[in-house]
N, C-alpha and C positions, 0 to 999 in steps of 0.2 A: 703130709701136706707141706711141711716146711722143705722137703727135698725139692719141691717144684718152684719154689721162689727163686726169683733172679737175684742178682747181686745186690741191685738198687733195693729190692724190696727187703733183703735181709739187712742191708745198711739201714733203711728206714726203720725197721723194728728196732734195732739196736739204739739208734738217735731217739726214738721215741722214749725209750726207757731211760735213757741220759736227762732227757727233757723233763720226765716226771721227777727225777732226782733234784734237778735245778729248782723245780716248783717246790718241793719240799724244804730245799735250802732258803729259798726266798720267803717263804711262809714263817720260817722261824725267824729270819732276820725283820721282817715286817712286826712281828710281836714285840720286838726289841726296838723298833723305830730306826733300824740301820739300814744304810744303803751302802752296796758293794759294787762300784762302777765298773770294776773289771769283771766281775762275774756277770753283771748285766750284759756287758758288750759280748762276753762268750756266749751267753744265752741267746742274744740277738743273732749271732752267727750260725748258732745250732739251729735256730728256727730257719734261716734262710737257706741253710743246707738241706733240711729236711724238704723244704718246698721246691727246691731245685731238683732233688732226687725224685720227688713225687711226679714232676713233670717228665722226667727221663725214664720212669718205671713203665715196662710194657703194659698196655691195657689190654686185658683179655675180657672176652664176653664169658661170664660165669652163669652156670644156671642157678636158679633160686635156691635150690637145696644147698649147693656150694656156698653160696653168699650166706646162708642161715649159719651154717657150720663156722664160716670164718668170722661172722660176727659174734657168735658164741664164744669163740675162742679168743677173740680180742677182749671181749667183756670180762671173760675169767683170767686171762694172763694179764692184761694190762690194767683193770680195774678190780680185779679180785671178786667179781659178781659171777656167781655160778647159777645158771638156769637150770630148772629141772623139768 
């Protein structure tokens, strides 16, 4: 399935991984009551880029089985949730 992804979709997947890393970083900073303005600005730029790429990514009609496989892959790869 990954071979059929457009360049935009591949970039979005990579950026979403980076977004999760930022969120872990922010959680650690929050526990210490610290603010990192430079990182916050970088994170905002990352979100903006994800939104812009999402708008440019080709929209294809997928059948329900394909959507289910995609959702399960995202749950497992992005969130560590494995459905049985």
